[in-house]
matplotlib code that plots the C-alpha trace (Angstrom):
import matplotlib.pyplot as plt

x = [26.2, 22.6, 19.4, 18.4, 19.3, 16.5, 13.8, 11.8, 11.8, 8.1, 8.3, 11.3, 9.5, 6.2, 8.1, 10.0, 6.7, 5.0, 8.0, 8.1, 4.4, 4.6, 7.4, 5.6, 2.4, 4.4, 6.1, 2.8, 1.5, 4.7, 4.3, 0.7, 1.9, 4.2, 1.8, -1.5, -2.2, -4.4, -3.8, -7.0, -5.8, -2.3, -3.3, -5.3, -2.7, 0.0, -2.6, -3.7, -0.1, 1.3, -1.6, -1.5, 2.3, 3.0, 0.3, 2.2, 5.6, 4.1, 2.6, 6.0, 7.6, 5.0, 5.4, 9.2, 9.7, 6.8, 8.5, 12.0, 11.0, 8.3, 5.7, 3.3, 4.9, 2.1, 3.9, 3.2, -0.6, -0.4, 1.5, -1.0, -3.9, -2.3, -1.5, -5.0, -6.6, -4.3, -3.6, -7.2, -8.0, -4.9, -6.1, -9.6, -8.2, -5.8, -8.5, -11.0, -8.4, -7.5, -11.2, -11.9, -8.9, -10.0, -13.6, -12.4, -10.2, -13.1, -11.4, -13.6, -12.1, -14.0, -17.8, -19.7, -20.6, -23.9, -26.8, -28.7]
y = [13.2, 12.3, 13.2, 9.5, 9.6, 12.1, 9.7, 8.1, 4.3, 4.0, 6.1, 4.0, 0.7, 1.9, 3.3, 0.0, -2.0, 0.1, -0.1, -3.9, -4.2, -2.1, -4.2, -7.5, -6.2, -5.1, -8.5, -10.3, -8.3, -9.1, -12.9, -12.7, -11.1, -14.1, -16.8, -16.1, -17.3, -14.9, -11.1, -10.3, -12.1, -10.8, -7.1, -7.3, -8.5, -5.9, -3.1, -4.1, -4.8, -1.6, 0.6, -0.9, -1.2, 2.4, 3.5, 1.9, 3.2, 6.7, 6.5, 5.5, 8.4, 10.8, 9.5, 9.5, 13.0, 14.5, 13.1, 14.2, 17.8, 18.1, 19.4, 17.7, 16.7, 16.2, 16.1, 12.4, 13.1, 14.4, 11.3, 9.0, 10.8, 10.5, 6.8, 6.0, 7.7, 6.8, 3.1, 1.8, 4.0, 2.5, -1.0, -0.3, 1.2, -1.7, -4.3, -2.5, -2.3, -6.0, -7.0, -5.0, -6.6, -10.1, -9.6, -8.2, -11.2, -13.5, -15.1, -17.7, -16.7, -13.5, -13.1, -11.6, -7.9, -7.2, -6.7, -3.5]
z = [16.9, 16.2, 18.0, 18.3, 22.0, 22.6, 21.4, 24.3, 24.4, 23.8, 20.6, 19.4, 20.0, 18.4, 15.4, 15.0, 15.2, 12.6, 10.3, 10.7, 10.2, 7.0, 5.7, 6.4, 4.7, 1.7, 1.6, 1.7, -1.2, -3.1, -2.4, -3.5, -6.8, -7.4, -6.1, -7.9, -11.4, -13.3, -13.8, -11.9, -8.8, -9.2, -9.3, -6.1, -3.6, -4.2, -4.1, -0.6, 0.5, -0.8, 0.5, 4.1, 4.1, 3.1, 5.6, 8.5, 7.3, 7.0, 10.5, 11.8, 10.1, 11.5, 15.0, 14.9, 13.6, 15.7, 18.8, 17.7, 16.9, 19.6, 17.2, 14.8, 11.5, 9.0, 5.6, 5.5, 5.6, 2.0, 0.9, 2.6, 1.0, -2.4, -1.9, -0.6, -3.5, -6.4, -5.7, -5.8, -8.9, -10.7, -9.8, -11.2, -14.4, -15.0, -14.3, -16.6, -19.4, -19.0, -18.9, -22.1, -23.8, -22.7, -23.8, -27.2, -27.7, -26.8, -23.7, -21.9, -18.5, -18.1, -17.9, -20.8, -20.6, -19.0, -21.3, -21.0]

ax = plt.figure().add_subplot(projection="3d")
ax.plot(x, y, z, "-o")
ax.set_aspect("equal")
plt.show()
Protein backbone atom coordinates (compact mmCIF):
# COMPACT_ATOMS: atom_id res chain seq x y z
CA UNK A 1 0.00 0.00 0.00
CA UNK A 2 0.99 3.64 0.20
CA UNK A 3 1.81 5.93 3.06
CA UNK A 4 -0.86 8.44 2.07
CA UNK A 5 -3.13 7.24 4.87
CA UNK A 6 -0.56 8.50 7.36
CA UNK A 7 -0.81 12.12 6.16
CA UNK A 8 -2.89 14.33 8.49
CA UNK A 9 -5.87 16.07 6.92
CA UNK A 10 -4.48 19.57 7.55
CA UNK A 11 -1.26 18.72 5.69
CA UNK A 12 -3.14 17.15 2.78
CA UNK A 13 -5.42 20.19 2.43
CA UNK A 14 -2.56 22.68 2.67
CA UNK A 15 -0.51 20.68 0.15
CA UNK A 16 -3.44 20.59 -2.25
CA UNK A 17 -4.01 24.35 -1.89
CA UNK A 18 -0.35 25.11 -2.54
CA UNK A 19 -0.32 22.85 -5.60
CA UNK A 20 -3.47 24.45 -6.99
CA UNK A 21 -2.13 27.94 -6.34
CA UNK A 22 1.12 27.06 -8.09
CA UNK A 23 -0.75 25.64 -11.07
CA UNK A 24 -3.00 28.71 -11.33
CA UNK A 25 -0.04 31.11 -11.15
CA UNK A 26 1.78 29.18 -13.85
CA UNK A 27 -1.36 29.18 -16.00
CA UNK A 28 -1.71 32.95 -15.58
CA UNK A 29 1.89 33.39 -16.75
CA UNK A 30 1.19 31.20 -19.76
CA UNK A 31 -1.95 33.15 -20.67
CA UNK A 32 0.08 36.36 -20.37
CA UNK A 33 2.61 34.92 -22.80
CA UNK A 34 -0.14 34.35 -25.36
CA UNK A 35 -2.09 37.55 -24.69
CA UNK A 36 0.55 40.28 -24.79
CA UNK A 37 1.74 41.84 -28.05
CA UNK A 38 5.41 42.76 -27.85
CA UNK A 39 8.38 40.64 -26.82
CA UNK A 40 9.07 42.86 -23.83
CA UNK A 41 5.57 42.33 -22.45
CA UNK A 42 5.59 38.62 -23.26
CA UNK A 43 8.84 37.89 -21.46
CA UNK A 44 7.63 39.44 -18.20
CA UNK A 45 4.44 37.45 -17.48
CA UNK A 46 5.87 33.91 -17.73
CA UNK A 47 8.84 34.89 -15.59
CA UNK A 48 6.61 35.97 -12.72
CA UNK A 49 4.21 33.09 -13.21
CA UNK A 50 6.88 30.44 -13.30
CA UNK A 51 8.81 31.83 -10.33
CA UNK A 52 5.78 32.15 -8.07
CA UNK A 53 4.17 28.97 -9.39
CA UNK A 54 7.22 26.79 -8.87
CA UNK A 55 7.65 28.33 -5.42
CA UNK A 56 4.19 27.15 -4.37
CA UNK A 57 4.75 23.69 -5.84
CA UNK A 58 8.08 23.36 -4.03
CA UNK A 59 6.52 24.50 -0.74
CA UNK A 60 3.83 21.86 -1.18
CA UNK A 61 6.49 19.23 -1.82
CA UNK A 62 8.49 20.28 1.24
CA UNK A 63 5.39 20.19 3.43
CA UNK A 64 4.15 16.84 2.14
CA UNK A 65 7.42 14.95 2.44
CA UNK A 66 8.37 16.58 5.75
CA UNK A 67 5.08 15.45 7.30
CA UNK A 68 5.30 12.02 5.67
CA UNK A 69 8.83 11.29 6.90
CA UNK A 70 8.49 13.21 10.21
CA UNK A 71 11.71 15.12 9.57
CA UNK A 72 12.55 18.25 7.65
CA UNK A 73 13.03 17.64 3.93
CA UNK A 74 14.97 20.54 2.49
CA UNK A 75 16.08 19.32 -0.95
CA UNK A 76 13.60 21.72 -2.50
CA UNK A 77 15.31 24.72 -0.92
CA UNK A 78 18.20 24.29 -3.36
CA UNK A 79 15.80 24.10 -6.31
CA UNK A 80 13.96 27.19 -5.04
CA UNK A 81 17.21 29.13 -4.67
CA UNK A 82 18.29 28.22 -8.18
CA UNK A 83 14.90 29.18 -9.65
CA UNK A 84 14.74 32.50 -7.79
CA UNK A 85 18.24 33.40 -8.95
CA UNK A 86 18.28 32.09 -12.52
CA UNK A 87 14.81 33.08 -13.78
CA UNK A 88 15.16 36.86 -13.30
CA UNK A 89 18.73 36.79 -14.64
CA UNK A 90 17.54 34.96 -17.75
CA UNK A 91 14.76 37.54 -18.19
CA UNK A 92 17.26 40.39 -17.94
CA UNK A 93 19.69 38.82 -20.42
CA UNK A 94 16.93 38.08 -22.94
CA UNK A 95 15.53 41.60 -22.65
CA UNK A 96 18.95 43.21 -23.04
CA UNK A 97 19.73 41.09 -26.10
CA UNK A 98 16.39 42.01 -27.67
CA UNK A 99 16.89 45.68 -26.82
CA UNK A 100 20.35 45.66 -28.40
CA UNK A 101 18.98 43.93 -31.50
CA UNK A 102 16.09 46.39 -31.80
CA UNK A 103 18.36 49.41 -31.36
CA UNK A 104 20.82 48.04 -33.91
CA UNK A 105 18.02 47.55 -36.42
CA UNK A 106 16.73 51.08 -35.75
CA UNK A 107 13.33 50.09 -34.37
CA UNK A 108 11.08 52.98 -33.31
CA UNK A 109 9.45 50.90 -30.55
CA UNK A 110 12.42 51.12 -28.18
CA UNK A 111 13.89 54.23 -26.58
CA UNK A 112 17.29 55.45 -27.76
CA UNK A 113 20.32 54.54 -25.68
CA UNK A 114 21.16 56.97 -22.87
CA UNK A 115 23.76 59.55 -23.73
CA UNK A 116 26.70 59.70 -21.36
